[in-house]
Residue, then its C-alpha position, 0 to 999 in steps of 0.5 A: x711440614x703439616x699441610x694444613x691451611x687453617x691456622x687454628x687447626x694447625x695450632x691445635x695439632x702442634x699442641x696436642x700432637x707434637x711430632x718430629x717426623x714429617x706429616x707423610x710418616x703419620x699413620x694414614x688414618x691420622x692424615x685423613x683425619x687432619x685433612x678432613x678437619x682442615x676442610x671442615x674448618x675452612x668450610x666453617x670459617x667460610x660460613x662464618x664470613x657469609x654470616x657476618x656479611x648477611x648480618x652486616x646487610x641486615x643491620x644496615x637495612x634495619x638502621x635505614x628503616x629506623x632512620x626512616x621511622x625516626x624521620x616519619x615520627x618527627x614529620x607526624x609530630x610536626x604536623x600534629x604541632x601545627x594543628x594541636x597544642x603541644x601538650x595535646x599532641x604529646x598525649x595523642x602521641x603517647x596513645x591517649x584516645x579520649x582527651x577532654x578537660x574541664x578548665x575552671x577559668x579561661x578567656x575566650x576571644x572572637x575577632x570578626x571582620x566587619x562587612x566581609x560579605x560585602x567585601x567578597x563582592x568587591x574582590x575576586x575569589x583569588x583575592x579573597x582567599x589571599x586576603x584572608x590568609x594574609x590576615x590569619x597568618x598575621x593573627x597566628x604570629x601575634x597569637x604565638x607571640x603572646x602565648x595564646x592558643x588558637x582554636x579555629x577560624x570560622x569563615x572570617x571569624x578568628x577564635x583563640x583562648x588564653x588560660x587553658x594551660x596557665x591560669x595566672x592573671x597576666x594571661x588575661x592582660x596578655x590577651x588584651x594586648x594581643x587583641x590590640x595588636x591584631x586590631x592595629x595589624x588588621x588596620x595596616x593590612x587592609x591598606x595594602x588591599x586598598x579596602x575599607x573595613x574594621x575588626x571587632x573583638x569580643x572577650x568573655x571569661x569563665x569555665x570551658x570544656x576543651x577536648x579533641x574530636x574527630x577520627x580522620x581529621x583531629x579538631x581541638x575545640x572548646x565548648x560551653x556558655x563562656x564561648x557563647x557569651x564571648x561570641x555574643x560580645x563580638x557580634x554586639x561590639x563595634x569596629x576597631x574595639x575590644x568588647x568585654x563583659x563585666x565579669x572579664x573587666x573585674x579580672x583585669x589588673x587595674x592598669x588594664x581596667x583604665x583602658x575600658x569604658x562602661x558600655x550599654x547593658x545587653x540582654x543576652x539569653x546566656x546572661x540577661x542584663x549584662x554590663x559590658x565594657x569597651x576599649x576603642x582604638x578607632x581614633x588612634x587608627x584614624x590618626x595613624x592613617x591620616 
């Protein structure tokens, strides 16, 4: 019998060195060669086993790191989606550095709490923050429901834009519905805080520039004369009402136009002798409250 532990070497010897005599009858050099080959083969198999084990450890470590990278990537994507529109966050993740878009037609809405400065004197610091958070979270849910893009909050002012990604007429009609919903929602919210206030809403339509600014903190914002006029419509409006320009009024579908009544003329710097339209929900809200 050949005293060889390695099965591969044993098969080779039996194939190429057919022997009838015992291993001890082989010439000593052949015996020494076979024994050396057996040791070498065993060492080789041991090295192979250690290499496979090391490779397994490295593979497991790489798999864990890849899972961690994927988890962090999803966390980053979630954070970006909370502060940026989905298509903008996708462009950021794809490596786009400078993001600026000219939007030929969009609808800008500003909503402001009437008498908020006086309210802060009546409420404590914690209550003010809690109240604003409740109100703006409600507005966020409503904006999401109507597929309207929130831009930012400025103090007690809430700003959204419709039509950035979809320029169909229904976007403006939906924005009017959204405005009505936040006015009605606000009127219910103030009851839980036992305060008296109203919400003013102003809307104007036209071209805007939308883009991403900032390095350490991203801020998706919009600019242009349309934004300025929408802000003026809010500041010249009245509580529990939607105040729009004549330009916006003519872009509404006929059923929505019937909700509005012609309002006073305004002499704005951006648009002199401006004709405006008003849709008030004040009476409806008072009737619901009584």
